[in-house]
N, C-alpha and C positions, 0 to 999 in steps of 0.2 A: 651563731652571728648575732649580730647588735638587732634589738626588735623594739620597733618605734611603733606603739598604738595610739591611732586619730578616732577616737570612740564620737566625735561631732560629723564626723565623714561616712563613718562606720569600714575606715582601710587599717591595714596592720600590713607596713613593712620593715622587710631585713636589709640591714649594709654591711658591708662587711671590709677591708681591706687585705687577701689574702696574701702571705708571703712571700707570694712574689711581685708586690706593687698592685696587683690586678684591683680596681675596685668595681665592688660586687653588690648588685640593688634588686631584689626578688619583692613583687609586692602580690600577695597571695589573694587571690579570686576563687572563694570555695564556688563550688557548682556549676563553672562556667568549660566549655568544652572547650573554646579558645586558648592556645599559649601562643605566647609572642617574646621572642628573644629579638636583644637589640646589642649588638658586640660594634661596639664605638672604639677608636684612638683619637684621641685629642693632636687630629692635624687634618689642615685643609691647608687652601690655596694661597692663605699667604703664613705658610713658614715654609719659606724659601730660603732662608739663610738663617743661620743658627752656630753656635758653638758648640764641639764637643770634644773632650782630650785636649779639652788648650789652644782648641784652634779654629777658627773660620771656616764652617763650609758656605759655599755658593749654590743652587741646584736653580734648573730653570722653573720661567710658569709655569703649572699644568702637570709637577708631577704628581701630586696627590689624586689627580682627578685619573693622570693616566693609571697608576699603581691601580684605584679603585676598579678599571676595566678590562685590569689583566688578571689580577686576586683569584677570580673565578677558572682560569687556567691551574691543572692539576698536573704532577712531573705523570703519572701514568697515561696520560690523554684523555682523559674525563673532563666533563665540565661542572662545576661543582651544581651550577644552576639546573642543569639537567638531571644531574644525579638526587639535587634536594626536590624537585617538582615530581621527580619519580616517586617519591613514599609522600606526596599529598601535601609535603609544604608549598607554601610562597614565598619563595625569597628576594628577596630585593637588594640595592644600594642606591647610596647618592656620599656625593663630594661637597662640602659646604665652605665658605672662608676659613673656617677654624675647627670642622669635625670631619671624618669621613666614616660613614655608619654602615653594617652591613647586618640584614636583620631576616628572622623569616616567622611565618603566623603558620600555624597547623593546628589540627584537633586530635591526631592521633602521634604516634611514633614519638613523642615531644624530647625525650633523652637523649634519642639515635639522632633527630635532625640538630638538635645543639649541639652535638657530638663533631659532624657533619659541618655543621658552622664553621664551634671555635677551628676546626681541621683545616678548612680551605683557609680562612684568613692567617694562621698565621704558618701557612705552607704558601713560601714563595717559589713560581715559577716561571724563568723569562727568557726566552730569546732570543738572540739579534733580531732572525727572521719574523718572531711574532711581535716583536718591535716595531717591525719597519711596519709590520702590514696593519699595527693599532694605529700607524701615526697618519695613513691616510685615512683611519675610519675616523679618528679623533678631527683629523683637517676640515674636514666635510661639516662634522658637528659644528666645528668651531665659525666657519663659514655662515651654517644657518642661523648660528645668534647674531650675526653681524648684521643678516638681514633682516631680522626679528625686531619690529618697533620698542617691543613692553622691554628687552635685553637694552639694548642702546641706551631709552632713555634712561635705566637704572645704573648703569656703568657710564655713560658722561656725567649723570649727576654726582655719582664718587668723586670721579677724576675733580671735578670744580668743588668741591671740598676739602679732597686730602694732596699735599703736594707728594708725600714721596712713598707715605704708609700701605703696603699692597693691596689690601683694601679695596684702594683704586681700580687694580688691576680684575681683568675676568678669573672665577676659578680656572675654566678650561685651561687659558695659557693663550697665546695666539700660534698659526699654524710655524712660523719662524721657532720660535720658545721649545715646541715639541718635536722640533727636527735634530734637537740637541739630544733628547732625552735617551739614553741605551740602556740594555740591562743590566749593567753593572750599576746605574743611576738610580735601578728600580729596586735593585738590590740591597744597597746602601742605605738609601732612605728605608723601606721595610726595616731595617735592623733597629732601625734608631726608633724609629713611630711606633711601630707594630711591637713592639716590646712591653709586656702587661704590665710595668710599670706606668705607659704613656695610656693606657686602656680603663675601658670600662664598659662592665656586660651587666646590660640590665631585662630582666623580666617579666614580666606579668601574665598572670595565670592561674589554674588548679594546681600548681605545682609543689613539692618539696624543697624550701630552701637547703636544707642540706644537701641533697641531691645531685642539688644544683653548683652548691661550690664544689661536690665533690669530681663531679665532672668535670670543671675549669681545672682542677688541680688535676686532675687526669689527665687532660689534652693539653694544656699550656706547659709552656717553657719554665724549670722553676728561677731563673733570675730575674730579676727586675729591669734590668737592662741601664744604662746611665741616663741620666735626662736631660735632654737635650734644652739648651737656654736658648731663648728666640730672640732674633733682634729683627724688627721692626721698621729699624732707621732710626732720623732723628725728632723728638718730640714736636708733633703741631700744635697750631696755635688753635683758638677755634674760629678763626674767622677763615671763613673759603678762599680756595686759591683764583676763583673767577666767578663770578655772579649768575654767568648765566653760560649755557649752550643750546643754540638751534639747528635744526636738520631737518631737512626736509625728506621725507620717505614714503614707499606706498599706505595711506592711511587714509581711512574717509573723516577722520574729524582728529584736529589735534590730540597729543596722549604729552602728559607732564607729568614730573616729579619735582617736588621742593622738599629741603631740607638740609637741617645743621646741625653739627658735630656738637657733643654733648662728651662734659668731662668722665670718663666712666669710670663708676667704683669696677673695678673687677674682681676681689676675692671675697666671699665666706656671704652670712646676710648680709653687706652694706650693698653687695649687687646685685643681692635681688629685693632689697628694700629699694635701691633704686631703679627695677624693670616694675616693679609693680607701684610705683608713684608718676613714672613717666607712662605707662599703660593707666592710670586711674585718668592723669592731667588730662592726655590727648584721645580719649573717651568722654570724658568732661564738656571737651570741646568738640568734638568731630565728630563723634560715634552718631549714628543714625536716627537715634531719638535724640539729638541735641536740635536748639534751636538753627545753628547755625546750619546745619547738613536740610535741616527741611527748609530755610530759606532761600539759599542759594539750589535746592532742590527745584524749586518751585520756581525761580525765577531760570531758570534753564543752564546755570552756571555751572553746573556738576552733576551727573547720570549713577547710577548705580555702580560704576566702576569705582567713584571714590573711594580712598583706601587711608589708614592712618595706621603708622607703626612704629613701634621703636624698637631699632636694629641694636642688637648686641653682639659685638665679634672681636676677639682680637684687640683686649684693651683698649677698644673702641665701643664707642656706641654714637648714636645717627638717631634725629627723627624722621621720620620719610615722610611723604605725602603724597598720591596720586591721581589720576583717572586720567577721566578726556571733558577738553573740556572749549567752547568758542574762546572765552577769554583768559586766557590761564596766568597774566599777569592780575587782571581784579580777581580771582582765586585768590591768590599772593596777598594780594593786599589785603583783603577780606579775610581767611586765616592771619595774618597779623593782628586784623583789627581787633579779632575775636580773646587771642591772646592777653591783648595789653589790656578789653575792657575785666576780664578773671585778673588781671595784675595789679587795676589800680581798684577793684570795688569786691577783689574776692569772691567766691565761691555762693551761689544760689544756695541754699540751706536745702530745698528738698530734691535738686535737681542732685546735686550731690549724694543725700541718702540714696538715688534711685541707684546713681551709678554704684557704689560703692555694693548694695544689695546684687545688681547684677553680676559686680565683678565678683561676687560671690559666687552664684546661681552658675555663672558661667565656668568656674573651676570644679564647681561640683559636677559640671554633665561633659565636663571633658576625664574626669575620672573614669568614664566608660570607654574610652579608646585608647585600649593598647599601646595602639603606635605612638602617639601624642604620648603617652605616659613613660615608656620609656624613652623616651628622646629628650621628656622633659628631667627624668630621672639622670640620665646622662650628661645632658650639663648642668646639674646640680651635683651631680660627683666630680668633674672639671672644676666645677666653679666655688665648691668649698662647704656647698649648704646641701640643706635637707627639702626637696624639692616640697614634701606637702608641709613645709614649715609656710607656703605660701598665706595658707590662711590663716593663722593667726599673726602672721608680720601683716598682711592686709589689715584686717582687721583695728590694729594698731594706726593705720596714716591718717592724719590730719585733713583737711580739708585746706590748715593753712599749709600744710607744707607740700601741697599740692600744689596751691599758689606760690609760694616761694618757687618751685621749681619751672613752673610759668613766666613768671618773673624774670627770670635768672638766664632761661634759655632761650624762652621764644622773643628773641629780638630780630629787627630787621636785618642789622649789619651782619649777624650771624648764618644769616639763609641766603640759597643758592637755588636757580633751578633748569632744569633742565626739560626741554620743548619739541618735540616730532611734531613738524607741521604736512598737508598733505603735499604730495608734490604737486606742480604745476604741468599739468600735459597738454 
Protein backbone atom coordinates (compact mmCIF):
# COMPACT_ATOMS: atom_id res chain seq x y z
CA UNK A 1 0.00 0.00 0.00
CA UNK A 2 1.11 3.57 -0.63
CA UNK A 3 2.13 5.33 2.59
CA UNK A 4 1.56 9.07 3.10
CA UNK A 5 3.02 10.75 6.18
CA UNK A 6 1.82 14.08 7.57
CA UNK A 7 4.29 14.99 10.34
CA UNK A 8 2.71 18.42 10.98
CA UNK A 9 -0.47 16.75 12.24
CA UNK A 10 1.10 13.46 13.32
CA UNK A 11 -0.90 11.23 10.98
CA UNK A 12 -0.06 8.42 8.57
CA UNK A 13 -2.43 7.39 5.77
CA UNK A 14 -2.22 4.24 3.65
CA UNK A 15 -3.99 4.17 0.28
CA UNK A 16 -4.36 1.61 -2.48
CA UNK A 17 -6.57 0.62 -5.38
CA UNK A 18 -7.05 -3.15 -5.28
CA UNK A 19 -7.01 -5.37 -8.41
CA UNK A 20 -10.82 -5.42 -8.31
CA UNK A 21 -10.94 -1.61 -8.40
CA UNK A 22 -11.84 -1.05 -4.75
CA UNK A 23 -10.38 2.18 -3.33
CA UNK A 24 -8.85 1.48 0.08
CA UNK A 25 -7.80 4.07 2.67
CA UNK A 26 -6.49 3.23 6.14
CA UNK A 27 -5.46 5.76 8.79
CA UNK A 28 -3.52 4.08 11.57
CA UNK A 29 -4.16 5.37 15.11
CA UNK A 30 -1.75 3.51 17.45
CA UNK A 31 -2.97 2.95 20.99
CA UNK A 32 -6.68 3.59 20.35
CA UNK A 33 -9.12 0.85 21.35
CA UNK A 34 -11.85 2.04 18.94
CA UNK A 35 -11.78 1.02 15.30
CA UNK A 36 -14.09 2.34 12.62
CA UNK A 37 -14.77 0.83 9.18
CA UNK A 38 -16.79 2.64 6.51
CA UNK A 39 -17.81 0.82 3.32
CA UNK A 40 -19.33 3.18 0.76
CA UNK A 41 -20.65 3.02 -2.77
CA UNK A 42 -20.54 6.00 -5.11
CA UNK A 43 -24.31 5.73 -5.52
CA UNK A 44 -26.99 7.96 -4.08
CA UNK A 45 -30.43 9.41 -4.62
CA UNK A 46 -29.48 11.35 -7.77
CA UNK A 47 -28.19 8.30 -9.67
CA UNK A 48 -31.46 7.37 -11.35
CA UNK A 49 -30.43 7.40 -15.01
CA UNK A 50 -27.22 5.84 -16.25
CA UNK A 51 -25.67 4.24 -19.30
CA UNK A 52 -24.54 0.63 -19.11
CA UNK A 53 -23.53 -1.69 -21.91
CA UNK A 54 -24.28 0.97 -24.50
CA UNK A 55 -27.85 1.65 -23.40
CA UNK A 56 -29.52 4.03 -20.96
CA UNK A 57 -31.31 2.68 -17.90
CA UNK A 58 -33.94 4.66 -15.99
CA UNK A 59 -34.86 3.76 -12.41
CA UNK A 60 -37.50 5.15 -10.03
CA UNK A 61 -36.58 7.84 -7.52
CA UNK A 62 -35.61 6.37 -4.16
CA UNK A 63 -33.89 3.12 -5.23
CA UNK A 64 -30.53 3.90 -3.55
CA UNK A 65 -32.26 4.64 -0.24
CA UNK A 66 -34.51 1.57 -0.61
CA UNK A 67 -31.45 -0.62 -1.26
CA UNK A 68 -29.81 0.65 1.91
CA UNK A 69 -32.84 -0.42 3.92
CA UNK A 70 -32.90 -3.90 2.40
CA UNK A 71 -29.17 -4.72 2.46
CA UNK A 72 -29.29 -5.93 6.08
CA UNK A 73 -31.44 -8.96 5.14
CA UNK A 74 -29.33 -12.08 4.62
CA UNK A 75 -30.27 -15.20 2.57
CA UNK A 76 -30.17 -17.43 5.69
CA UNK A 77 -32.82 -15.31 7.37
CA UNK A 78 -30.48 -13.48 9.72
CA UNK A 79 -30.33 -9.71 10.03
CA UNK A 80 -26.85 -8.22 9.64
CA UNK A 81 -27.55 -5.47 12.18
CA UNK A 82 -28.38 -8.00 14.88
CA UNK A 83 -25.46 -10.19 13.88
CA UNK A 84 -22.96 -7.34 14.21
CA UNK A 85 -24.49 -6.03 17.43
CA UNK A 86 -24.11 -9.51 18.97
CA UNK A 87 -20.32 -9.22 18.65
CA UNK A 88 -20.21 -5.77 20.26
CA UNK A 89 -20.08 -3.74 17.05
CA UNK A 90 -22.19 -0.62 16.52
CA UNK A 91 -23.42 -0.74 12.90
CA UNK A 92 -25.37 1.83 10.91
CA UNK A 93 -25.92 3.17 7.38
CA UNK A 94 -27.20 6.19 5.47
CA UNK A 95 -27.95 7.36 1.94
CA UNK A 96 -27.21 10.84 0.64
CA UNK A 97 -27.67 12.42 -2.77
CA UNK A 98 -24.48 10.87 -4.13
CA UNK A 99 -23.33 8.15 -1.70
CA UNK A 100 -24.55 5.18 0.34
CA UNK A 101 -22.42 4.17 3.33
CA UNK A 102 -22.43 1.24 5.75
CA UNK A 103 -20.22 1.46 8.81
CA UNK A 104 -19.26 -0.18 12.07
CA UNK A 105 -17.58 1.02 15.23
CA UNK A 106 -16.09 -1.53 17.63
CA UNK A 107 -13.41 -2.14 20.25
CA UNK A 108 -12.97 -5.91 19.78
CA UNK A 109 -13.17 -8.60 17.06
CA UNK A 110 -12.49 -5.91 14.46
CA UNK A 111 -11.41 -8.13 11.57
CA UNK A 112 -14.31 -10.52 12.13
CA UNK A 113 -16.72 -7.58 12.16
CA UNK A 114 -15.06 -6.16 9.05
CA UNK A 115 -15.64 -9.48 7.28
CA UNK A 116 -19.30 -9.36 8.30
CA UNK A 117 -19.65 -5.79 7.04
CA UNK A 118 -18.11 -6.56 3.65
CA UNK A 119 -20.11 -9.77 3.36
CA UNK A 120 -23.58 -8.40 3.95
CA UNK A 121 -23.07 -5.28 1.78
CA UNK A 122 -21.87 -7.47 -1.11
CA UNK A 123 -24.63 -10.10 -0.69
CA UNK A 124 -27.95 -8.98 -2.18
CA UNK A 125 -31.07 -10.84 -1.10
CA UNK A 126 -34.51 -9.54 -1.98
CA UNK A 127 -37.96 -11.08 -2.41
CA UNK A 128 -41.11 -9.50 -3.77
CA UNK A 129 -42.75 -10.05 -0.36
CA UNK A 130 -39.99 -8.27 1.56
CA UNK A 131 -39.93 -5.44 -1.00
CA UNK A 132 -43.69 -4.94 -0.67
CA UNK A 133 -43.37 -4.81 3.13
CA UNK A 134 -40.55 -2.27 2.91
CA UNK A 135 -42.56 -0.10 0.51
CA UNK A 136 -45.09 0.41 3.29
CA UNK A 137 -42.40 1.27 5.82
CA UNK A 138 -40.59 3.74 3.56
CA UNK A 139 -43.89 5.30 2.43
CA UNK A 140 -44.52 6.22 6.08
CA UNK A 141 -41.00 7.65 6.30
CA UNK A 142 -41.60 9.76 3.19
CA UNK A 143 -44.88 11.10 4.60
CA UNK A 144 -43.04 12.01 7.78
CA UNK A 145 -40.49 14.00 5.74
CA UNK A 146 -43.35 15.77 3.96
CA UNK A 147 -44.63 16.96 7.35
CA UNK A 148 -41.20 18.02 8.60
CA UNK A 149 -40.54 21.76 8.11
CA UNK A 150 -36.77 21.26 7.95
CA UNK A 151 -37.07 18.76 5.10
CA UNK A 152 -39.65 20.86 3.26
CA UNK A 153 -37.67 24.11 3.45
CA UNK A 154 -34.54 22.40 2.06
CA UNK A 155 -36.25 20.39 -0.68
CA UNK A 156 -38.22 23.39 -1.89
CA UNK A 157 -35.10 25.57 -2.00
CA UNK A 158 -33.39 22.96 -4.19
CA UNK A 159 -36.44 22.98 -6.49
CA UNK A 160 -36.22 26.76 -6.65
CA UNK A 161 -32.57 26.53 -7.67
CA UNK A 162 -32.48 23.47 -9.96
CA UNK A 163 -34.77 22.93 -12.91
CA UNK A 164 -34.03 19.31 -13.93
CA UNK A 165 -31.01 17.98 -12.02
CA UNK A 166 -32.19 15.15 -9.68
CA UNK A 167 -30.47 16.92 -6.75
CA UNK A 168 -33.78 18.80 -6.55
CA UNK A 169 -35.65 15.66 -5.45
CA UNK A 170 -35.77 13.96 -2.06
CA UNK A 171 -33.32 11.08 -1.66
CA UNK A 172 -36.10 8.78 -0.42
CA UNK A 173 -38.21 9.36 -3.54
CA UNK A 174 -41.99 9.63 -3.43
CA UNK A 175 -44.71 7.21 -2.38
CA UNK A 176 -45.54 6.78 -6.07
CA UNK A 177 -41.93 6.25 -7.22
CA UNK A 178 -41.08 3.60 -4.61
CA UNK A 179 -44.22 1.67 -5.56
CA UNK A 180 -42.47 0.96 -8.90
CA UNK A 181 -39.46 -0.70 -7.22
CA UNK A 182 -39.29 -4.48 -7.52
CA UNK A 183 -36.84 -7.09 -6.27
CA UNK A 184 -35.34 -7.18 -9.78
CA UNK A 185 -34.81 -3.39 -9.69
CA UNK A 186 -32.80 -3.81 -6.51
CA UNK A 187 -30.77 -6.72 -7.89
CA UNK A 188 -29.97 -4.77 -11.07
CA UNK A 189 -28.87 -1.62 -9.23
CA UNK A 190 -26.85 -3.59 -6.69
CA UNK A 191 -24.99 -5.38 -9.49
CA UNK A 192 -24.11 -2.08 -11.15
CA UNK A 193 -23.34 0.23 -8.23
CA UNK A 194 -22.14 -2.19 -5.54
CA UNK A 195 -19.30 -3.49 -7.71
CA UNK A 196 -15.84 -3.01 -6.10
CA UNK A 197 -14.77 -0.58 -8.82
CA UNK A 198 -17.52 1.81 -7.67
CA UNK A 199 -16.78 1.49 -3.94
CA UNK A 200 -14.46 2.69 -1.20
CA UNK A 201 -13.41 1.05 2.06
CA UNK A 202 -12.04 3.39 4.74
CA UNK A 203 -10.71 2.32 8.13
CA UNK A 204 -9.45 4.35 11.09
CA UNK A 205 -7.92 2.89 14.25
CA UNK A 206 -5.09 0.75 15.60
CA UNK A 207 -5.16 -1.69 12.70
CA UNK A 208 -2.77 -3.39 10.30
CA UNK A 209 -3.33 -1.92 6.79
CA UNK A 210 -2.16 -5.11 5.11
CA UNK A 211 -4.61 -7.18 7.16
CA UNK A 212 -7.44 -4.86 6.11
CA UNK A 213 -6.32 -5.26 2.49
CA UNK A 214 -6.23 -9.06 2.76
CA UNK A 215 -9.71 -9.10 4.30
CA UNK A 216 -11.13 -7.03 1.44
CA UNK A 217 -9.51 -9.27 -1.18
CA UNK A 218 -10.80 -12.37 0.60
CA UNK A 219 -14.44 -11.28 0.86
CA UNK A 220 -15.15 -9.14 -2.18
CA UNK A 221 -15.62 -10.31 -5.74
CA UNK A 222 -12.56 -10.31 -8.01
CA UNK A 223 -13.91 -8.20 -10.90
CA UNK A 224 -14.42 -4.46 -10.77
CA UNK A 225 -17.70 -4.38 -12.68
CA UNK A 226 -18.62 -2.02 -15.50
CA UNK A 227 -18.41 1.66 -14.64
CA UNK A 228 -21.87 3.23 -15.11
CA UNK A 229 -22.02 6.59 -16.89
CA UNK A 230 -24.40 8.80 -14.94
CA UNK A 231 -26.82 11.16 -16.67
CA UNK A 232 -28.06 14.11 -14.63
CA UNK A 233 -29.86 15.79 -17.50
CA UNK A 234 -29.19 18.98 -19.43
CA UNK A 235 -26.62 21.41 -18.08
CA UNK A 236 -28.23 24.05 -15.88
CA UNK A 237 -27.61 27.77 -15.83
CA UNK A 238 -26.42 29.40 -12.60
CA UNK A 239 -29.72 31.27 -12.24
CA UNK A 240 -32.56 29.90 -10.11
CA UNK A 241 -35.72 28.58 -11.71
CA UNK A 242 -37.84 30.69 -9.35
CA UNK A 243 -36.81 33.18 -6.66
CA UNK A 244 -39.14 32.27 -3.78
CA UNK A 245 -41.19 29.53 -2.17
CA UNK A 246 -43.54 30.07 0.76
CA UNK A 247 -45.57 27.52 2.70
CA UNK A 248 -47.50 27.69 5.98
CA UNK A 249 -46.88 24.83 8.43
CA UNK A 250 -47.09 24.14 12.14
CA UNK A 251 -43.98 26.07 13.24
CA UNK A 252 -43.54 28.54 16.10
CA UNK A 253 -41.35 30.94 14.09
CA UNK A 254 -40.65 31.43 10.37
CA UNK A 255 -37.93 29.13 9.01
CA UNK A 256 -35.91 30.02 5.96
CA UNK A 257 -33.24 28.63 3.70
CA UNK A 258 -31.55 30.68 1.03
CA UNK A 259 -28.91 29.70 -1.48
CA UNK A 260 -27.33 29.87 -4.89
CA UNK A 261 -25.72 27.54 -7.39
CA UNK A 262 -21.96 27.57 -7.99
CA UNK A 263 -20.21 26.07 -10.99
CA UNK A 264 -18.78 22.91 -9.44
CA UNK A 265 -15.21 21.69 -9.70
CA UNK A 266 -15.76 17.95 -9.86
CA UNK A 267 -12.41 16.16 -9.70
CA UNK A 268 -9.05 16.18 -8.01
CA UNK A 269 -7.34 18.92 -6.06
CA UNK A 270 -9.39 21.60 -7.83
CA UNK A 271 -12.50 20.11 -6.21
CA UNK A 272 -10.84 20.10 -2.79
CA UNK A 273 -9.61 23.65 -3.28
CA UNK A 274 -13.06 24.89 -4.23
CA UNK A 275 -14.55 23.35 -1.09
CA UNK A 276 -11.89 24.98 1.09
CA UNK A 277 -12.17 28.40 -0.58
CA UNK A 278 -15.97 28.33 -0.34
CA UNK A 279 -15.85 27.23 3.30
CA UNK A 280 -13.36 29.99 4.12
CA UNK A 281 -15.51 32.59 2.36
CA UNK A 282 -18.65 31.59 4.25
CA UNK A 283 -16.79 31.44 7.57
CA UNK A 284 -15.26 34.88 7.00
CA UNK A 285 -18.61 36.45 6.16
CA UNK A 286 -21.13 34.61 8.34
CA UNK A 287 -19.55 32.47 11.08
CA UNK A 288 -20.47 33.10 14.71
CA UNK A 289 -17.30 35.13 15.17
CA UNK A 290 -18.18 37.43 12.23
CA UNK A 291 -19.49 41.00 12.58
CA UNK A 292 -22.49 39.95 10.48
CA UNK A 293 -23.60 37.23 12.91
CA UNK A 294 -22.99 39.41 15.98
CA UNK A 295 -25.00 42.28 14.54
CA UNK A 296 -27.99 40.27 13.29
CA UNK A 297 -28.10 38.21 16.48
CA UNK A 298 -28.11 41.33 18.65
CA UNK A 299 -30.93 42.77 16.51
CA UNK A 300 -32.99 39.60 16.96
CA UNK A 301 -32.99 38.81 13.23
CA UNK A 302 -31.31 35.43 13.70
CA UNK A 303 -30.76 33.00 16.56
CA UNK A 304 -28.51 30.04 17.29
CA UNK A 305 -30.28 27.98 14.60
CA UNK A 306 -28.48 30.04 11.93
CA UNK A 307 -26.04 28.13 9.71
CA UNK A 308 -24.11 28.40 6.45
CA UNK A 309 -22.53 25.62 4.40
CA UNK A 310 -21.16 24.71 1.00
CA UNK A 311 -23.04 21.67 -0.31
CA UNK A 312 -21.07 19.76 -2.96
CA UNK A 313 -22.72 16.68 -4.52
CA UNK A 314 -23.18 14.93 -7.86
CA UNK A 315 -21.58 17.56 -10.11
CA UNK A 316 -23.41 20.35 -8.26
CA UNK A 317 -22.23 22.94 -5.76
CA UNK A 318 -24.63 25.03 -3.70
CA UNK A 319 -24.20 27.73 -1.08
CA UNK A 320 -26.79 27.23 1.66
CA UNK A 321 -27.81 29.42 4.58
CA UNK A 322 -30.74 28.90 6.90
CA UNK A 323 -32.34 29.28 10.29
CA UNK A 324 -35.24 31.09 11.96
CA UNK A 325 -36.08 34.76 11.60
CA UNK A 326 -38.97 37.16 12.11
CA UNK A 327 -37.90 38.91 8.88
CA UNK A 328 -36.44 36.44 6.38
CA UNK A 329 -36.25 38.97 3.53
CA UNK A 330 -34.21 41.30 5.75
CA UNK A 331 -31.76 38.48 6.50
CA UNK A 332 -31.30 37.84 2.77
CA UNK A 333 -30.76 41.55 2.15
CA UNK A 334 -28.14 41.76 4.92
CA UNK A 335 -26.53 38.51 3.73
CA UNK A 336 -26.01 39.94 0.25
CA UNK A 337 -24.89 43.34 1.56
CA UNK A 338 -22.17 41.69 3.64
CA UNK A 339 -20.92 39.80 0.59
CA UNK A 340 -20.95 42.97 -1.52
CA UNK A 341 -18.90 44.82 1.11
CA UNK A 342 -16.18 42.14 1.03
CA UNK A 343 -16.25 42.05 -2.78
CA UNK A 344 -15.82 45.84 -2.97
CA UNK A 345 -13.33 46.42 -0.15
CA UNK A 346 -11.49 43.12 0.20
CA UNK A 347 -10.99 41.11 3.36
CA UNK A 348 -9.96 42.52 6.71
CA UNK A 349 -6.45 41.17 7.36
CA UNK A 350 -6.89 40.45 11.05
CA UNK A 351 -10.23 38.66 10.59
CA UNK A 352 -8.89 36.67 7.63
CA UNK A 353 -5.89 35.58 9.69
CA UNK A 354 -8.21 34.36 12.46
CA UNK A 355 -10.41 32.51 9.97
CA UNK A 356 -7.42 30.63 8.48
CA UNK A 357 -6.15 29.65 11.93
CA UNK A 358 -9.65 28.58 12.95
CA UNK A 359 -10.04 26.45 9.80
CA UNK A 360 -6.73 24.73 10.50
CA UNK A 361 -7.69 24.09 14.11
CA UNK A 362 -11.08 22.69 13.13
CA UNK A 363 -9.38 20.21 10.80
CA UNK A 364 -6.95 19.14 13.50
CA UNK A 365 -9.87 18.55 15.91
CA UNK A 366 -11.69 16.57 13.21
CA UNK A 367 -8.84 14.05 13.20
CA UNK A 368 -10.23 12.64 16.46
CA UNK A 369 -13.63 11.87 14.89
CA UNK A 370 -13.17 8.42 13.38
CA UNK A 371 -16.53 8.41 11.65
CA UNK A 372 -16.06 11.89 10.20
CA UNK A 373 -12.55 10.98 9.05
CA UNK A 374 -13.81 7.90 7.23
CA UNK A 375 -16.54 9.90 5.52
CA UNK A 376 -13.97 12.50 4.40
CA UNK A 377 -11.64 9.76 3.15
CA UNK A 378 -14.42 8.21 1.07
CA UNK A 379 -15.38 11.59 -0.39
CA UNK A 380 -11.72 12.07 -1.31
CA UNK A 381 -11.50 8.59 -2.84
CA UNK A 382 -14.46 9.31 -5.10
CA UNK A 383 -13.29 12.87 -5.74
CA UNK A 384 -9.78 11.90 -6.80
CA UNK A 385 -7.73 13.55 -4.06
CA UNK A 386 -6.23 12.82 -0.63
CA UNK A 387 -8.29 14.23 2.24
CA UNK A 388 -5.25 15.13 4.37
CA UNK A 389 -3.98 17.33 1.56
CA UNK A 390 -6.53 19.83 2.88
CA UNK A 391 -3.96 21.14 5.39
CA UNK A 392 -1.45 22.07 2.69
CA UNK A 393 -4.08 23.36 0.28
CA UNK A 394 -5.70 25.55 2.94
CA UNK A 395 -2.31 27.06 3.74
CA UNK A 396 -2.06 28.27 0.13
CA UNK A 397 -5.56 29.82 -0.04
CA UNK A 398 -5.28 33.61 -0.23
CA UNK A 399 -7.55 36.44 0.83
CA UNK A 400 -7.78 37.59 -2.79
CA UNK A 401 -8.86 34.10 -3.88
CA UNK A 402 -11.64 34.16 -1.30
CA UNK A 403 -12.64 37.68 -2.35
CA UNK A 404 -12.87 36.54 -5.98
CA UNK A 405 -15.11 33.63 -4.97
CA UNK A 406 -17.41 36.01 -3.08
CA UNK A 407 -17.47 38.53 -5.93
CA UNK A 408 -18.27 35.91 -8.55
CA UNK A 409 -20.87 33.86 -6.69
CA UNK A 410 -22.62 35.79 -3.91
CA UNK A 411 -24.61 38.10 -6.18
CA UNK A 412 -28.35 38.90 -5.83
CA UNK A 413 -29.57 37.47 -9.16
CA UNK A 414 -28.21 34.02 -8.30
CA UNK A 415 -30.14 33.61 -5.03
CA UNK A 416 -33.44 31.95 -4.18
CA UNK A 417 -35.15 31.53 -0.83
CA UNK A 418 -37.57 29.03 0.68
CA UNK A 419 -39.66 30.08 3.71
CA UNK A 420 -41.93 28.16 6.07
CA UNK A 421 -44.32 30.47 7.91
CA UNK A 422 -46.46 29.70 10.98
CA UNK A 423 -49.91 28.42 10.06
CA UNK A 424 -52.80 30.71 11.03
CA UNK A 425 -55.16 28.82 13.30
